[in-house]
PDB file of N, CA, C and O in Angstrom, chain B, residues numbered from 101:
ATOM      1  N   UNK B 101      15.465   5.648  -9.051  1.00  0.00           N
ATOM      2  CA  UNK B 101      15.372   7.224  -9.431  1.00  0.00           C
ATOM      3  C   UNK B 101      14.922   7.816  -8.260  1.00  0.00           C
ATOM      4  O   UNK B 101      14.143   7.319  -7.447  1.00  0.00           O
ATOM      5  N   UNK B 102      15.532   9.064  -8.214  1.00  0.00           N
ATOM      6  CA  UNK B 102      15.353   9.851  -7.243  1.00  0.00           C
ATOM      7  C   UNK B 102      14.176  10.775  -7.488  1.00  0.00           C
ATOM      8  O   UNK B 102      14.364  11.418  -8.521  1.00  0.00           O
ATOM      9  N   UNK B 103      13.156  11.032  -6.961  1.00  0.00           N
ATOM     10  CA  UNK B 103      12.178  12.284  -7.131  1.00  0.00           C
ATOM     11  C   UNK B 103      12.788  13.134  -5.981  1.00  0.00           C
ATOM     12  O   UNK B 103      13.314  12.797  -4.920  1.00  0.00           O
ATOM     13  N   UNK B 104      12.521  14.473  -6.599  1.00  0.00           N
ATOM     14  CA  UNK B 104      12.632  15.711  -5.487  1.00  0.00           C
ATOM     15  C   UNK B 104      11.819  16.620  -6.029  1.00  0.00           C
ATOM     16  O   UNK B 104      11.796  16.956  -7.213  1.00  0.00           O
ATOM     17  N   UNK B 105      10.977  17.120  -4.929  1.00  0.00           N
ATOM     18  CA  UNK B 105       9.709  18.056  -4.987  1.00  0.00           C
ATOM     19  C   UNK B 105      10.238  19.806  -4.285  1.00  0.00           C
ATOM     20  O   UNK B 105      10.636  20.124  -3.164  1.00  0.00           O
ATOM     21  N   UNK B 106      10.035  20.510  -5.373  1.00  0.00           N
ATOM     22  CA  UNK B 106      10.390  21.896  -4.814  1.00  0.00           C
ATOM     23  C   UNK B 106       9.009  22.422  -4.200  1.00  0.00           C
ATOM     24  O   UNK B 106       8.079  22.486  -5.004  1.00  0.00           O
ATOM     25  N   UNK B 107       8.813  22.717  -3.186  1.00  0.00           N
ATOM     26  CA  UNK B 107       7.859  23.378  -2.333  1.00  0.00           C
ATOM     27  C   UNK B 107       7.801  24.837  -1.978  1.00  0.00           C
ATOM     28  O   UNK B 107       8.840  25.185  -1.417  1.00  0.00           O
ATOM     29  N   UNK B 108       6.855  25.875  -2.136  1.00  0.00           N
ATOM     30  CA  UNK B 108       7.263  27.095  -1.733  1.00  0.00           C
ATOM     31  C   UNK B 108       7.267  27.038  -0.178  1.00  0.00           C
ATOM     32  O   UNK B 108       6.376  26.390   0.370  1.00  0.00           O
ATOM     33  N   UNK B 109       8.182  27.655   0.547  1.00  0.00           N
ATOM     34  CA  UNK B 109       8.255  27.809   1.923  1.00  0.00           C
ATOM     35  C   UNK B 109       6.882  27.585   2.550  1.00  0.00           C
ATOM     36  O   UNK B 109       6.626  26.581   3.215  1.00  0.00           O
ATOM     37  N   UNK B 110       6.146  28.412   2.347  1.00  0.00           N
ATOM     38  CA  UNK B 110       4.484  28.243   3.233  1.00  0.00           C
ATOM     39  C   UNK B 110       4.021  27.261   3.276  1.00  0.00           C
ATOM     40  O   UNK B 110       3.464  26.923   4.321  1.00  0.00           O
ATOM     41  N   UNK B 111       4.057  26.444   2.223  1.00  0.00           N
ATOM     42  CA  UNK B 111       3.348  25.150   1.731  1.00  0.00           C
ATOM     43  C   UNK B 111       4.246  24.040   2.416  1.00  0.00           C
ATOM     44  O   UNK B 111       3.676  23.167   3.071  1.00  0.00           O
ATOM     45  N   UNK B 112       5.672  24.034   2.292  1.00  0.00           N
ATOM     46  CA  UNK B 112       6.271  23.053   3.162  1.00  0.00           C
ATOM     47  C   UNK B 112       6.207  23.304   4.451  1.00  0.00           C
ATOM     48  O   UNK B 112       6.321  22.281   5.126  1.00  0.00           O
ATOM     49  N   UNK B 113       6.040  24.474   5.173  1.00  0.00           N
ATOM     50  CA  UNK B 113       5.738  24.691   6.693  1.00  0.00           C
ATOM     51  C   UNK B 113       4.489  24.125   6.910  1.00  0.00           C
ATOM     52  O   UNK B 113       4.378  23.356   7.865  1.00  0.00           O
ATOM     53  N   UNK B 114       3.545  24.352   6.220  1.00  0.00           N
ATOM     54  CA  UNK B 114       2.258  23.763   6.485  1.00  0.00           C
ATOM     55  C   UNK B 114       1.875  22.470   6.645  1.00  0.00           C
ATOM     56  O   UNK B 114       1.126  21.932   7.461  1.00  0.00           O
ATOM     57  N   UNK B 115       2.689  21.946   5.478  1.00  0.00           N
ATOM     58  CA  UNK B 115       2.613  20.531   5.398  1.00  0.00           C
ATOM     59  C   UNK B 115       3.503  19.792   6.628  1.00  0.00           C
ATOM     60  O   UNK B 115       2.970  18.795   7.115  1.00  0.00           O
ATOM     61  N   UNK B 116       4.650  20.147   7.103  1.00  0.00           N
ATOM     62  CA  UNK B 116       5.435  19.879   7.907  1.00  0.00           C
ATOM     63  C   UNK B 116       4.784  20.134   9.344  1.00  0.00           C
ATOM     64  O   UNK B 116       5.138  19.415  10.278  1.00  0.00           O
ATOM     65  N   UNK B 117       3.905  21.073   9.525  1.00  0.00           N
ATOM     66  CA  UNK B 117       3.341  21.343  10.907  1.00  0.00           C
ATOM     67  C   UNK B 117       2.480  20.097  10.890  1.00  0.00           C
ATOM     68  O   UNK B 117       2.242  19.594  11.988  1.00  0.00           O
ATOM     69  N   UNK B 118       2.020  19.573   9.895  1.00  0.00           N
ATOM     70  CA  UNK B 118       0.600  18.249  10.354  1.00  0.00           C
ATOM     71  C   UNK B 118       1.366  16.969  10.011  1.00  0.00           C
ATOM     72  O   UNK B 118       0.920  15.930  10.498  1.00  0.00           O
ATOM     73  N   UNK B 119       2.405  16.903   9.276  1.00  0.00           N
ATOM     74  CA  UNK B 119       3.060  15.730   8.918  1.00  0.00           C
ATOM     75  C   UNK B 119       4.740  15.865   9.442  1.00  0.00           C
ATOM     76  O   UNK B 119       5.529  16.018   8.510  1.00  0.00           O
ATOM     77  N   UNK B 120       5.173  15.833  10.444  1.00  0.00           N
ATOM     78  CA  UNK B 120       6.537  15.658  10.828  1.00  0.00           C
ATOM     79  C   UNK B 120       7.551  15.099   9.641  1.00  0.00           C
ATOM     80  O   UNK B 120       8.545  15.763   9.348  1.00  0.00           O
ATOM     81  N   UNK B 121       7.250  13.817   8.956  1.00  0.00           N
ATOM     82  CA  UNK B 121       7.814  13.075   8.003  1.00  0.00           C
ATOM     83  C   UNK B 121       7.489  13.378   7.167  1.00  0.00           C
ATOM     84  O   UNK B 121       6.782  12.443   6.790  1.00  0.00           O
ATOM     85  N   UNK B 122       7.441  14.503   6.067  1.00  0.00           N
ATOM     86  CA  UNK B 122       6.706  14.796   4.961  1.00  0.00           C
ATOM     87  C   UNK B 122       7.315  14.156   3.952  1.00  0.00           C
ATOM     88  O   UNK B 122       6.548  14.110   2.990  1.00  0.00           O
ATOM     89  N   UNK B 123       8.730  13.449   3.652  1.00  0.00           N
ATOM     90  CA  UNK B 123       9.059  12.875   2.857  1.00  0.00           C
ATOM     91  C   UNK B 123       8.406  11.349   2.612  1.00  0.00           C
ATOM     92  O   UNK B 123       8.211  10.809   1.524  1.00  0.00           O
ATOM     93  N   UNK B 124       8.112  10.782   4.033  1.00  0.00           N
ATOM     94  CA  UNK B 124       7.409   9.928   4.488  1.00  0.00           C
ATOM     95  C   UNK B 124       5.816   9.681   3.968  1.00  0.00           C
ATOM     96  O   UNK B 124       5.287   8.646   3.564  1.00  0.00           O
ATOM     97  N   UNK B 125       5.278  11.009   4.135  1.00  0.00           N
ATOM     98  CA  UNK B 125       4.038  11.116   3.847  1.00  0.00           C
ATOM     99  C   UNK B 125       3.801  11.519   2.254  1.00  0.00           C
ATOM    100  O   UNK B 125       2.666  11.727   1.824  1.00  0.00           O
ATOM    101  N   UNK B 126       4.744  11.589   1.592  1.00  0.00           N
ATOM    102  CA  UNK B 126       4.607  11.968   0.120  1.00  0.00           C
ATOM    103  C   UNK B 126       4.899  10.800  -0.430  1.00  0.00           C
ATOM    104  O   UNK B 126       4.145  10.587  -1.380  1.00  0.00           O
ATOM    105  N   UNK B 127       5.771   9.828  -0.225  1.00  0.00           N
ATOM    106  CA  UNK B 127       5.985   8.432  -0.758  1.00  0.00           C
ATOM    107  C   UNK B 127       4.935   7.475  -0.720  1.00  0.00           C
ATOM    108  O   UNK B 127       4.690   6.660  -1.609  1.00  0.00           O
ATOM    109  N   UNK B 128       4.111   7.665   0.737  1.00  0.00           N
ATOM    110  CA  UNK B 128       3.221   7.193   1.024  1.00  0.00           C
ATOM    111  C   UNK B 128       1.869   7.494   0.080  1.00  0.00           C
ATOM    112  O   UNK B 128       1.194   6.508  -0.214  1.00  0.00           O
ATOM    113  N   UNK B 129       1.560   8.435  -0.271  1.00  0.00           N
ATOM    114  CA  UNK B 129       0.669   8.834  -1.376  1.00  0.00           C
ATOM    115  C   UNK B 129       0.632   8.569  -2.468  1.00  0.00           C
ATOM    116  O   UNK B 129      -0.325   8.289  -3.189  1.00  0.00           O
ATOM    117  N   UNK B 130       2.189   8.673  -2.762  1.00  0.00           N
ATOM    118  CA  UNK B 130       2.392   8.052  -4.227  1.00  0.00           C
ATOM    119  C   UNK B 130       2.058   6.735  -4.294  1.00  0.00           C
ATOM    120  O   UNK B 130       1.247   6.306  -5.114  1.00  0.00           O
ATOM    121  N   UNK B 131       2.786   5.865  -3.260  1.00  0.00           N
ATOM    122  CA  UNK B 131       2.238   4.179  -3.166  1.00  0.00           C
ATOM    123  C   UNK B 131       0.818   4.381  -3.188  1.00  0.00           C
ATOM    124  O   UNK B 131       0.322   3.998  -4.247  1.00  0.00           O
ATOM    125  N   UNK B 132       0.111   4.796  -2.473  1.00  0.00           N
ATOM    126  CA  UNK B 132      -1.458   4.455  -2.511  1.00  0.00           C
ATOM    127  C   UNK B 132      -1.965   4.870  -3.765  1.00  0.00           C
ATOM    128  O   UNK B 132      -2.668   4.072  -4.385  1.00  0.00           O
ATOM    129  N   UNK B 133      -1.687   6.163  -4.316  1.00  0.00           N
ATOM    130  CA  UNK B 133      -2.289   6.713  -5.537  1.00  0.00           C
ATOM    131  C   UNK B 133      -1.986   5.426  -6.744  1.00  0.00           C
ATOM    132  O   UNK B 133      -2.925   5.179  -7.500  1.00  0.00           O
ATOM    133  N   UNK B 134      -0.957   4.792  -6.876  1.00  0.00           N
ATOM    134  CA  UNK B 134      -0.270   3.852  -7.727  1.00  0.00           C
ATOM    135  C   UNK B 134      -0.996   3.037  -7.424  1.00  0.00           C
ATOM    136  O   UNK B 134      -1.524   2.591  -8.441  1.00  0.00           O
ATOM    137  N   UNK B 135      -1.451   2.415  -6.282  1.00  0.00           N
ATOM    138  CA  UNK B 135      -2.266   1.110  -6.304  1.00  0.00           C
ATOM    139  C   UNK B 135      -3.468   0.910  -6.505  1.00  0.00           C
ATOM    140  O   UNK B 135      -3.955  -0.180  -6.807  1.00  0.00           O
ATOM    141  N   UNK B 136      -4.288   2.340  -6.301  1.00  0.00           N
ATOM    142  CA  UNK B 136      -5.311   2.928  -6.746  1.00  0.00           C
ATOM    143  C   UNK B 136      -5.742   2.914  -8.054  1.00  0.00           C
ATOM    144  O   UNK B 136      -6.857   2.604  -8.472  1.00  0.00           O
ATOM    145  N   UNK B 137      -4.807   3.261  -8.643  1.00  0.00           N
ATOM    146  CA  UNK B 137      -4.955   3.391 -10.103  1.00  0.00           C
ATOM    147  C   UNK B 137      -4.733   1.992 -11.053  1.00  0.00           C
ATOM    148  O   UNK B 137      -5.217   1.843 -12.175  1.00  0.00           O
ATOM    149  N   UNK B 138      -3.894   1.017 -10.342  1.00  0.00           N
ATOM    150  CA  UNK B 138      -3.521   0.285 -10.997  1.00  0.00           C
ATOM    151  C   UNK B 138      -2.297   0.210 -11.603  1.00  0.00           C
ATOM    152  O   UNK B 138      -2.024  -0.853 -12.163  1.00  0.00           O
ATOM    153  N   UNK B 139      -1.625   0.957 -11.615  1.00  0.00           N
ATOM    154  CA  UNK B 139      -0.147   1.518 -11.637  1.00  0.00           C
ATOM    155  C   UNK B 139       0.840   0.566 -10.815  1.00  0.00           C
ATOM    156  O   UNK B 139       2.009   0.427 -11.175  1.00  0.00           O
ATOM    157  N   UNK B 140       0.382  -0.001  -9.836  1.00  0.00           N
ATOM    158  CA  UNK B 140       1.552  -0.592  -8.760  1.00  0.00           C
ATOM    159  C   UNK B 140       0.758  -1.863  -8.218  1.00  0.00           C
ATOM    160  O   UNK B 140      -0.461  -1.760  -8.079  1.00  0.00           O
ATOM    161  N   UNK B 141       1.320  -2.907  -7.945  1.00  0.00           N
ATOM    162  CA  UNK B 141       0.528  -4.185  -7.614  1.00  0.00           C
ATOM    163  C   UNK B 141       0.738  -3.924  -5.946  1.00  0.00           C
ATOM    164  O   UNK B 141       1.304  -2.903  -5.557  1.00  0.00           O
ATOM    165  N   UNK B 142       0.378  -4.640  -5.286  1.00  0.00           N
ATOM    166  CA  UNK B 142       0.195  -4.704  -3.795  1.00  0.00           C
ATOM    167  C   UNK B 142       1.801  -5.041  -3.353  1.00  0.00           C
ATOM    168  O   UNK B 142       2.271  -4.507  -2.348  1.00  0.00           O
ATOM    169  N   UNK B 143       2.540  -5.898  -4.123  1.00  0.00           N
ATOM    170  CA  UNK B 143       3.773  -6.198  -3.779  1.00  0.00           C
ATOM    171  C   UNK B 143       4.762  -4.838  -4.077  1.00  0.00           C
ATOM    172  O   UNK B 143       5.625  -4.384  -3.326  1.00  0.00           O
ATOM    173  N   UNK B 144       4.483  -4.499  -4.990  1.00  0.00           N
ATOM    174  CA  UNK B 144       5.302  -2.956  -5.379  1.00  0.00           C
ATOM    175  C   UNK B 144       4.953  -1.899  -4.308  1.00  0.00           C
ATOM    176  O   UNK B 144       5.732  -1.066  -3.846  1.00  0.00           O
ATOM    177  N   UNK B 145       3.819  -2.049  -4.030  1.00  0.00           N
ATOM    178  CA  UNK B 145       3.238  -0.869  -2.835  1.00  0.00           C
ATOM    179  C   UNK B 145       4.368  -1.245  -1.353  1.00  0.00           C
ATOM    180  O   UNK B 145       4.976  -0.447  -0.640  1.00  0.00           O
ATOM    181  N   UNK B 146       4.324  -2.468  -1.304  1.00  0.00           N
ATOM    182  CA  UNK B 146       5.009  -3.165   0.245  1.00  0.00           C
ATOM    183  C   UNK B 146       6.360  -2.944  -0.057  1.00  0.00           C
ATOM    184  O   UNK B 146       7.087  -2.497   0.830  1.00  0.00           O
ATOM    185  N   UNK B 147       6.881  -3.227  -1.347  1.00  0.00           N
ATOM    186  CA  UNK B 147       8.450  -2.831  -1.480  1.00  0.00           C
ATOM    187  C   UNK B 147       8.978  -1.396  -1.267  1.00  0.00           C
ATOM    188  O   UNK B 147       9.975  -1.082  -0.617  1.00  0.00           O
ATOM    189  N   UNK B 148       8.059  -0.512  -1.986  1.00  0.00           N
ATOM    190  CA  UNK B 148       8.401   0.974  -1.951  1.00  0.00           C
ATOM    191  C   UNK B 148       8.359   1.196  -0.473  1.00  0.00           C
ATOM    192  O   UNK B 148       9.402   1.541   0.084  1.00  0.00           O
ATOM    193  N   UNK B 149       7.389   1.052   0.140  1.00  0.00           N
ATOM    194  CA  UNK B 149       7.091   1.475   1.593  1.00  0.00           C
ATOM    195  C   UNK B 149       8.120   0.789   2.627  1.00  0.00           C
ATOM    196  O   UNK B 149       8.087   1.092   3.819  1.00  0.00           O
ATOM    197  N   UNK B 150       8.952  -0.066   2.158  1.00  0.00           N
ATOM    198  CA  UNK B 150       9.479  -1.040   2.946  1.00  0.00           C
ATOM    199  C   UNK B 150       8.634  -1.730   3.968  1.00  0.00           C
ATOM    200  O   UNK B 150       9.102  -1.663   5.105  1.00  0.00           O
ATOM    201  N   UNK B 151       7.706  -2.261   3.869  1.00  0.00           N
ATOM    202  CA  UNK B 151       6.884  -2.687   4.669  1.00  0.00           C
ATOM    203  C   UNK B 151       7.129  -4.680   4.633  1.00  0.00           C
ATOM    204  O   UNK B 151       7.373  -5.367   3.642  1.00  0.00           O
ATOM    205  N   UNK B 152       6.961  -5.103   5.976  1.00  0.00           N
ATOM    206  CA  UNK B 152       7.456  -6.597   5.870  1.00  0.00           C
ATOM    207  C   UNK B 152       6.097  -7.420   5.783  1.00  0.00           C
ATOM    208  O   UNK B 152       6.292  -8.618   5.989  1.00  0.00           O
ATOM    209  N   UNK B 153       4.752  -7.084   5.527  1.00  0.00           N
ATOM    210  CA  UNK B 153       3.999  -7.820   5.144  1.00  0.00           C
ATOM    211  C   UNK B 153       2.646  -7.469   4.377  1.00  0.00           C
ATOM    212  O   UNK B 153       2.182  -6.357   4.626  1.00  0.00           O
ATOM    213  N   UNK B 154       2.103  -8.103   3.669  1.00  0.00           N
ATOM    214  CA  UNK B 154       0.909  -7.696   2.757  1.00  0.00           C
ATOM    215  C   UNK B 154      -0.305  -7.007   3.676  1.00  0.00           C
ATOM    216  O   UNK B 154      -1.085  -6.099   3.387  1.00  0.00           O
ATOM    217  N   UNK B 155      -0.149  -7.843   4.971  1.00  0.00           N
ATOM    218  CA  UNK B 155      -0.987  -7.022   6.059  1.00  0.00           C
ATOM    219  C   UNK B 155      -1.097  -5.425   6.347  1.00  0.00           C
ATOM    220  O   UNK B 155      -2.067  -4.667   6.366  1.00  0.00           O
ATOM    221  N   UNK B 156       0.249  -5.229   6.557  1.00  0.00           N
ATOM    222  CA  UNK B 156       0.698  -3.832   6.801  1.00  0.00           C
ATOM    223  C   UNK B 156       0.272  -2.670   5.375  1.00  0.00           C
ATOM    224  O   UNK B 156      -0.133  -1.512   5.474  1.00  0.00           O
ATOM    225  N   UNK B 157       0.519  -3.423   4.188  1.00  0.00           N
ATOM    226  CA  UNK B 157       0.051  -2.804   2.981  1.00  0.00           C
ATOM    227  C   UNK B 157      -1.520  -2.448   3.056  1.00  0.00           C
ATOM    228  O   UNK B 157      -1.926  -1.308   2.834  1.00  0.00           O
ATOM    229  N   UNK B 158      -2.447  -3.626   3.421  1.00  0.00           N
ATOM    230  CA  UNK B 158      -3.686  -3.610   3.697  1.00  0.00           C
ATOM    231  C   UNK B 158      -4.340  -2.663   4.562  1.00  0.00           C
ATOM    232  O   UNK B 158      -5.417  -2.125   4.302  1.00  0.00           O
ATOM    233  N   UNK B 159      -3.603  -2.464   5.673  1.00  0.00           N
ATOM    234  CA  UNK B 159      -3.759  -1.335   6.743  1.00  0.00           C
ATOM    235  C   UNK B 159      -3.525  -0.095   6.097  1.00  0.00           C
ATOM    236  O   UNK B 159      -4.262   0.812   6.485  1.00  0.00           O
ATOM    237  N   UNK B 160      -2.768   0.169   5.291  1.00  0.00           N
ATOM    238  CA  UNK B 160      -2.604   1.628   4.948  1.00  0.00           C
ATOM    239  C   UNK B 160      -3.601   1.949   3.941  1.00  0.00           C
ATOM    240  O   UNK B 160      -4.112   3.069   3.929  1.00  0.00           O
ATOM    241  N   UNK B 161      -3.985   0.868   2.919  1.00  0.00           N
ATOM    242  CA  UNK B 161      -4.918   1.155   1.988  1.00  0.00           C
ATOM    243  C   UNK B 161      -6.320   1.633   2.510  1.00  0.00           C
ATOM    244  O   UNK B 161      -7.067   2.495   2.047  1.00  0.00           O
ATOM    245  N   UNK B 162      -6.493   0.611   3.892  1.00  0.00           N
ATOM    246  CA  UNK B 162      -7.884   0.816   4.428  1.00  0.00           C
ATOM    247  C   UNK B 162      -7.529   2.217   5.278  1.00  0.00           C
ATOM    248  O   UNK B 162      -8.525   2.783   5.731  1.00  0.00           O
ATOM    249  N   UNK B 163      -6.475   2.731   5.501  1.00  0.00           N
ATOM    250  CA  UNK B 163      -6.673   4.035   6.012  1.00  0.00           C
ATOM    251  C   UNK B 163      -6.999   5.065   5.139  1.00  0.00           C
ATOM    252  O   UNK B 163      -7.618   6.102   5.376  1.00  0.00           O
ATOM    253  N   UNK B 164      -6.390   4.560   3.840  1.00  0.00           N
ATOM    254  CA  UNK B 164      -7.003   5.858   2.589  1.00  0.00           C
ATOM    255  C   UNK B 164      -8.031   5.456   1.987  1.00  0.00           C
ATOM    256  O   UNK B 164      -8.367   6.100   0.993  1.00  0.00           O
ATOM    257  N   UNK B 165      -8.723   4.453   2.334  1.00  0.00           N
ATOM    258  CA  UNK B 165     -10.326   4.155   1.715  1.00  0.00           C
ATOM    259  C   UNK B 165      -9.838   3.643   0.582  1.00  0.00           C
ATOM    260  O   UNK B 165     -10.392   4.224  -0.352  1.00  0.00           O
ATOM    261  N   UNK B 166      -9.065   2.833   0.192  1.00  0.00           N
ATOM    262  CA  UNK B 166      -9.011   2.108  -0.955  1.00  0.00           C
ATOM    263  C   UNK B 166      -9.067   0.738  -0.967  1.00  0.00           C
ATOM    264  O   UNK B 166      -8.173   0.040  -0.490  1.00  0.00           O
ATOM    265  N   UNK B 167     -10.037   0.318  -1.469  1.00  0.00           N
ATOM    266  CA  UNK B 167     -10.168  -1.265  -1.727  1.00  0.00           C
ATOM    267  C   UNK B 167      -9.355  -1.925  -2.303  1.00  0.00           C
ATOM    268  O   UNK B 167      -8.840  -1.477  -3.328  1.00  0.00           O
ATOM    269  N   UNK B 168      -8.989  -3.268  -1.768  1.00  0.00           N
ATOM    270  CA  UNK B 168      -8.155  -4.305  -2.312  1.00  0.00           C
ATOM    271  C   UNK B 168      -8.765  -4.627  -3.684  1.00  0.00           C
ATOM    272  O   UNK B 168      -9.971  -4.695  -3.922  1.00  0.00           O
ATOM    273  N   UNK B 169      -7.673  -4.830  -4.627  1.00  0.00           N
ATOM    274  CA  UNK B 169      -7.725  -5.485  -5.772  1.00  0.00           C
ATOM    275  C   UNK B 169      -7.954  -6.946  -5.726  1.00  0.00           C
ATOM    276  O   UNK B 169      -6.936  -7.595  -5.967  1.00  0.00           O
ATOM    277  N   UNK B 170      -8.908  -7.563  -5.508  1.00  0.00           N
ATOM    278  CA  UNK B 170      -9.022  -8.777  -5.113  1.00  0.00           C
ATOM    279  C   UNK B 170      -9.772  -9.489  -6.197  1.00  0.00           C
ATOM    280  O   UNK B 170     -10.843  -8.982  -6.533  1.00  0.00           O
ATOM    281  N   UNK B 171      -9.321 -10.753  -6.891  1.00  0.00           N
ATOM    282  CA  UNK B 171     -10.031 -11.258  -7.619  1.00  0.00           C
ATOM    283  C   UNK B 171     -10.499 -12.587  -7.170  1.00  0.00           C
ATOM    284  O   UNK B 171     -10.199 -13.030  -6.062  1.00  0.00           O
ATOM    285  N   UNK B 172     -11.366 -13.343  -8.179  1.00  0.00           N
ATOM    286  CA  UNK B 172     -11.873 -14.574  -7.615  1.00  0.00           C
ATOM    287  C   UNK B 172     -10.716 -15.363  -7.995  1.00  0.00           C
ATOM    288  O   UNK B 172     -10.758 -16.494  -7.511  1.00  0.00           O
ATOM    289  N   UNK B 173      -9.938 -15.179  -8.540  1.00  0.00           N
ATOM    290  CA  UNK B 173      -8.551 -15.999  -8.894  1.00  0.00           C
ATOM    291  C   UNK B 173      -7.873 -16.268  -7.546  1.00  0.00           C
ATOM    292  O   UNK B 173      -7.710 -17.384  -7.052  1.00  0.00           O
ATOM    293  N   UNK B 174      -7.459 -14.970  -6.962  1.00  0.00           N
ATOM    294  CA  UNK B 174      -6.779 -14.607  -5.932  1.00  0.00           C
ATOM    295  C   UNK B 174      -7.578 -15.359  -4.472  1.00  0.00           C
ATOM    296  O   UNK B 174      -6.965 -15.878  -3.538  1.00  0.00           O
ATOM    297  N   UNK B 175      -8.787 -15.264  -4.576  1.00  0.00           N
ATOM    298  CA  UNK B 175      -9.985 -16.128  -3.587  1.00  0.00           C
ATOM    299  C   UNK B 175      -9.422 -17.806  -3.651  1.00  0.00           C
ATOM    300  O   UNK B 175      -9.136 -18.624  -2.777  1.00  0.00           O
ATOM    301  N   UNK B 176      -9.429 -17.837  -5.059  1.00  0.00           N
ATOM    302  CA  UNK B 176      -9.237 -19.524  -5.239  1.00  0.00           C
ATOM    303  C   UNK B 176      -7.852 -19.735  -4.509  1.00  0.00           C
ATOM    304  O   UNK B 176      -7.825 -20.435  -3.497  1.00  0.00           O
ATOM    305  N   UNK B 177      -6.768 -19.180  -4.968  1.00  0.00           N
ATOM    306  CA  UNK B 177      -5.220 -19.321  -4.828  1.00  0.00           C
ATOM    307  C   UNK B 177      -5.364 -19.106  -3.150  1.00  0.00           C
ATOM    308  O   UNK B 177      -4.561 -19.853  -2.589  1.00  0.00           O
ATOM    309  N   UNK B 178      -6.047 -18.411  -2.320  1.00  0.00           N
ATOM    310  CA  UNK B 178      -5.937 -18.141  -0.892  1.00  0.00           C
ATOM    311  C   UNK B 178      -6.697 -19.747  -0.472  1.00  0.00           C
ATOM    312  O   UNK B 178      -6.136 -20.496   0.329  1.00  0.00           O
ATOM    313  N   UNK B 179      -7.731 -20.035  -0.989  1.00  0.00           N
ATOM    314  CA  UNK B 179      -8.425 -21.055  -0.243  1.00  0.00           C
ATOM    315  C   UNK B 179      -7.717 -22.289  -0.270  1.00  0.00           C
ATOM    316  O   UNK B 179      -7.655 -23.086   0.666  1.00  0.00           O
ATOM    317  N   UNK B 180      -6.948 -22.462  -1.889  1.00  0.00           N
ATOM    318  CA  UNK B 180      -6.197 -23.742  -2.021  1.00  0.00           C
ATOM    319  C   UNK B 180      -5.170 -23.549  -1.011  1.00  0.00           C
ATOM    320  O   UNK B 180      -5.006 -24.557  -0.323  1.00  0.00           O
ATOM    321  N   UNK B 181      -4.313 -22.406  -0.663  1.00  0.00           N
ATOM    322  CA  UNK B 181      -3.237 -22.501   0.229  1.00  0.00           C
ATOM    323  C   UNK B 181      -3.707 -22.797   1.888  1.00  0.00           C
ATOM    324  O   UNK B 181      -3.010 -23.247   2.798  1.00  0.00           O
ATOM    325  N   UNK B 182      -4.863 -22.453   1.907  1.00  0.00           N
ATOM    326  CA  UNK B 182      -5.561 -22.706   3.326  1.00  0.00           C
ATOM    327  C   UNK B 182      -5.896 -24.211   3.266  1.00  0.00           C
ATOM    328  O   UNK B 182      -5.974 -24.704   4.391  1.00  0.00           O
ATOM    329  N   UNK B 183      -6.089 -24.974   2.367  1.00  0.00           N
ATOM    330  CA  UNK B 183      -6.455 -26.254   2.178  1.00  0.00           C
ATOM    331  C   UNK B 183      -5.152 -27.103   2.658  1.00  0.00           C
ATOM    332  O   UNK B 183      -5.129 -28.093   3.390  1.00  0.00           O
ATOM    333  N   UNK B 184      -4.287 -26.555   2.151  1.00  0.00           N
ATOM    334  CA  UNK B 184      -2.817 -27.040   1.884  1.00  0.00           C
ATOM    335  C   UNK B 184      -2.207 -27.280   3.304  1.00  0.00           C
ATOM    336  O   UNK B 184      -1.761 -28.349   3.721  1.00  0.00           O
ATOM    337  N   UNK B 185      -2.276 -25.960   4.041  1.00  0.00           N
ATOM    338  CA  UNK B 185      -1.725 -25.890   4.970  1.00  0.00           C
ATOM    339  C   UNK B 185      -2.720 -26.453   6.174  1.00  0.00           C
ATOM    340  O   UNK B 185      -2.170 -26.603   7.265  1.00  0.00           O
ATOM    341  N   UNK B 186      -3.942 -26.736   6.095  1.00  0.00           N
ATOM    342  CA  UNK B 186      -4.814 -27.423   6.960  1.00  0.00           C
ATOM    343  C   UNK B 186      -5.882 -26.469   7.556  1.00  0.00           C
ATOM    344  O   UNK B 186      -6.976 -26.752   8.045  1.00  0.00           O
ATOM    345  N   UNK B 187      -5.314 -25.328   7.397  1.00  0.00           N
ATOM    346  CA  UNK B 187      -6.469 -24.405   7.929  1.00  0.00           C
ATOM    347  C   UNK B 187      -8.232 -24.583   7.281  1.00  0.00           C
ATOM    348  O   UNK B 187      -9.160 -24.224   8.005  1.00  0.00           O
ATOM    349  N   UNK B 188      -8.439 -25.030   6.200  1.00  0.00           N
ATOM    350  CA  UNK B 188      -9.761 -25.561   5.723  1.00  0.00           C
ATOM    351  C   UNK B 188      -9.343 -27.154   5.362  1.00  0.00           C
ATOM    352  O   UNK B 188      -8.251 -27.645   5.076  1.00  0.00           O
ATOM    353  N   UNK B 189     -10.741 -27.773   5.504  1.00  0.00           N
ATOM    354  CA  UNK B 189     -10.726 -29.351   4.866  1.00  0.00           C
ATOM    355  C   UNK B 189     -10.900 -29.426   3.396  1.00  0.00           C
ATOM    356  O   UNK B 189     -11.540 -28.740   2.600  1.00  0.00           O
ATOM    357  N   UNK B 190     -10.228 -30.343   3.290  1.00  0.00           N
ATOM    358  CA  UNK B 190     -10.360 -30.641   1.291  1.00  0.00           C
ATOM    359  C   UNK B 190     -11.806 -30.683   1.049  1.00  0.00           C
ATOM    360  O   UNK B 190     -12.676 -30.936   1.882  1.00  0.00           O
ATOM    361  N   UNK B 191     -11.982 -30.357  -0.409  1.00  0.00           N
ATOM    362  CA  UNK B 191     -13.549 -30.604  -0.792  1.00  0.00           C
ATOM    363  C   UNK B 191     -13.709 -31.991  -1.003  1.00  0.00           C
ATOM    364  O   UNK B 191     -14.812 -32.445  -1.308  1.00  0.00           O
TER     365      UNK B 191
END
């Protein structure tokens, strides 16, 4: 899907004065709001913005003051993965 925004010239100029890459900024705002509201997952945000890692997603979310949606199950999965690769000792 392609989305097109029609902006009045004065608004376009004002935004481009602050954001040289207005299209990128608009896409990032859409991705961040999608994550904040639960419409998008972390992986979808990463793909939408063409990012290499989840840590890049975390940095963008942090810049926008959006907390990570990190559950107890996510924590258990991460701990198990760390144990599996030897970062943490087995219980």
